[in-house]
N, C-alpha and C positions, 0 to 999 in steps of 0.2 A: 627444341628448347630455345627460349628467347631471353636468356639470362643477360642482363646488362646493368651497368652502373654508370651514371653520367658524371661529368665534371671531375675527371681524374687527370692529373697532370704529371704524376711520377710513375704510374703503372698503367699497363694496358690489360684489359680483360676481354677474353674471347671464348668461343665455344668450338674447339676443334672437332668435336664429335657429340652426338646426342648425350645429354645429361652429364657432360664432363666440361669443367671450366679450366681454362689456361690463364694463369696470372703471370704477366711478364713485367719484371722490374725494369723501368724504362727511363733510365738516366745514363745512356751509354757513354756520353761524353765525360761522365764522372765515374765510370765503371760501376754504375748502379749503386753508388754510395747512398747510405741511408740518411734521410732527413726526417724532421718532425712531420712534414707533410706526407711523406711516403708511409710512415707508421700509421698516421690517421687514415689514409686511404686504404691501407691493408686491413685495418680494423673494420672499416666499412665493408670490405669484401668478405671477411670472415663472418660478420653478422648476417650479411645478405645470403651467403651460401648456406648458413645454418637454417635460415628461415625459408629457403626455397626447397620444397620437397622433391623437385625434379632433378636437383643436382646430386650426383652420386659420388663424384670424386673431384679433387682439385690438383692441378699440376702448377708448380711455381718454377720459373726459370728467369734468366736475365737476358736483356737485349744486348746485342753487340758481342764483344769478345769475352765477357765474363758474367758470372752470377751476381756477385756483389763484393766490393772491396771493403765493406763494413761501414762504419759511421763516417759521414762527411764532416771532417774536422774543420773545413772552411766555411760551411754554410749549413750546419745541422739544424738551426732554428731552436725553438723553445717548446716546452710542453704546453699544451692548452691550459690557459688560466694562470700561467706562471709569470705574467708580466709585472705584477705589482706586489711581489712577495720578496722576502729576504733572499740573498744568494744561497744560503744553506737550504732553504725550503725549495727554491727554484731548482737547485741541483738535484734534490731528492725527487721532485716531481718529474724532472727529465729522466732520471734513472728508472723510475717506475713506468713512465711512458714507454721507454724502450723495452723493458723486460716483459711488461704485461702483454704485449703483442704476441710474444712467443708462447705464453701460457694460453692465449686464446686460440692460436693455431693448434697447439697440443690438445686442447680440450674441445676442439671443433667436433661437431657431430659427423662430419664427413672426413674421409681419409685425405690427407695432404701428401703429395709426392713431390720431392725436390728433384728437378732435372738440372743438374749442376753443370754449367758450361764455363770453363775458364776459372779465374780466381774466385775463391769462396772463402773469405777470411774474416776474422773479427766478428762483427755483428751479422755479416752474411753467413758465416760458418754457424753461428748460433741459430740463425733462422732455419738453416738446413737441418740442424739437429732437432728442432721442434717438429719437423715433419715426421710422418709415420714411416716413410720409405724414401730412400735416396738412390738415384742413378747418377752416373758421372760420364761426361765426355772424356776422351783420352787426354785432353789438354787441361782438365780440371786440376786445380790445386786447392788445398785446404790448410787451415791453420787457426788456432786460437792465439791471437797476436796482441791482445790487450797489454801484455807485459811490455811490449815494444814502445808503448807510449807512457809507461810508468805507472800503470794501474794494474790491479789484480786480474788474472786470467779467469777468475771466478765471476763471470758477468753474463747477464742476459740469458741465464738458464744453462750456460755451458757446463758448470760444475755439477748440475743435476743430470742433464741429458747424457753427456759424453761417457761417464763411468757406466751408465746403464746400457749403453750401446756397445762399448768396446772393452769394458772392464776397468777397474780402478788403477791397476798398475800401468797399463798402456796410457790411460788418461793422465796419470801423474807425469809420465815422461813427456807427453805432448804439451801439456799445460805449463810445465816448469821450464821447458826449453823454448816454448813459443815458436817452434820450427814449422816451416812449411813442408807439406808432404803431398805427393802426387796421387793420381787416381788409382794406380795399381796397388799402392800401399793401402789406400783407403779401402779398396776391395778386399785385400788380404786380411785386414783386421775386422772385416764385417761391417764397416761403416756404410759402405755403398753395396748395393745388390749386384750391380753389373756395370762394366765399363764398355762404352761403345765409341765408335768413330765420332769425331767432331761433326756437328750438324745433325746427328741422329739421336741425341739424348731425349728430346721431347717426344719423338716417335716411340722410343723405348719405354718412356714413362706412360705414354698413351696406351701401349699394349697392356700394361698392368692395370691401368685405370679401367680399361674395357673388361678385364677379367673380374675386377671388383664390381663393376656395374651388373654383371650377370647374377649376382647374389641378392638375397632378399634385403631390401633397404633397412628395415628396422633391425634385423639381425646383424647387418654390417655395422651399424652404429653401435649396437650393444657389444659386438666383438671388439671394436676399437676401444670403447670406454672401459670395458671389463679387463682387457688385456693390460692396459697401462695402469689401471688401479691395482691389479694383482701383482704387478711388478713391485709395487711398494707394500704389498701385504705383509704383516708381521709374522704370519705363519701360514702353513698349508690350510689349516682350518678356516682362517679368515678368507683366503682365496676361494675355497670351496663354497663358503656361505654366499659370497658375491656371485659366483657362477650359478649356484642353484637358483637363486632368486631371479637372475637374468634369464635362465632357461624357462622358468615359469612365465615370465613376462612375454618372451618371444613366442611361446606356444599358444598365446591367447588371441592372436590376430588373424588366424586362418592360414598362415603361410605353410604350416606343416601339412595340412590337408591338401593344399594346392600342390605341394611338392610330391605328395603321394599320387595324386591324380595325374600329374604330368608324367611321372615315372610309368604308370600303368598305360597311359595313352601315348607314350613315346613322343613327347613334345616338350619344348622349353616351358618352364613354369611362368605363369603370369602373377608376379608378386604383388601383394598389397603395397600401396604407397605409404609414405609416412603420414 
């Protein structure tokens, strides 16, 4: 795979294994604090990943000693196109610029895995929540800390994602106290799947990405999309209707026949690409 994006100044993009992309937030001197430029560059990556049929999974991590300290309050920048509008409009454009990135990650056609190293708070915490799967280094810390700067902790998708991942009661406690919690507690509440030694979290995420890569590409996309949609389904019937239609779509591209042939011939399946 030769996945590459040029002209990036706040993130690095590499391919640690075939069909797997590693995105590294790369402002270690600022603990990978988020700026407008970083958001725009991440949006470019999401779009490129979704349009590249060879990419099967994405891992996101941070350079240096942390994942992300959240928004860079000293040099955040402005939303694109917000230079000549009123302060209220500019503020809303900035808020939407921040939040929409996490919607794009969540809605991406490819699974996103957060490999959390060190501090992961505020906007960095929200970014990790937008991912499908999270792993943590033993030194990782987490927190919704927007309250600490005088604004609501319901920001950048946190109030949507967190209750769905750990439950409403636990989310209320975390969001109303704005406390920082460690990797072991994050694992105990089901927020992260596994805690590993410092320096090993990307490798741990890569193991899961490789397992994902072994499955049919279109069925993987449909599994991610359908699962997150049925989480919000108003009834079992609505969920079943979505699942039924998804299965018919997945059965139409030849992957079922290939899976049966591979089983009979005792070989790995050669899946159809996207």
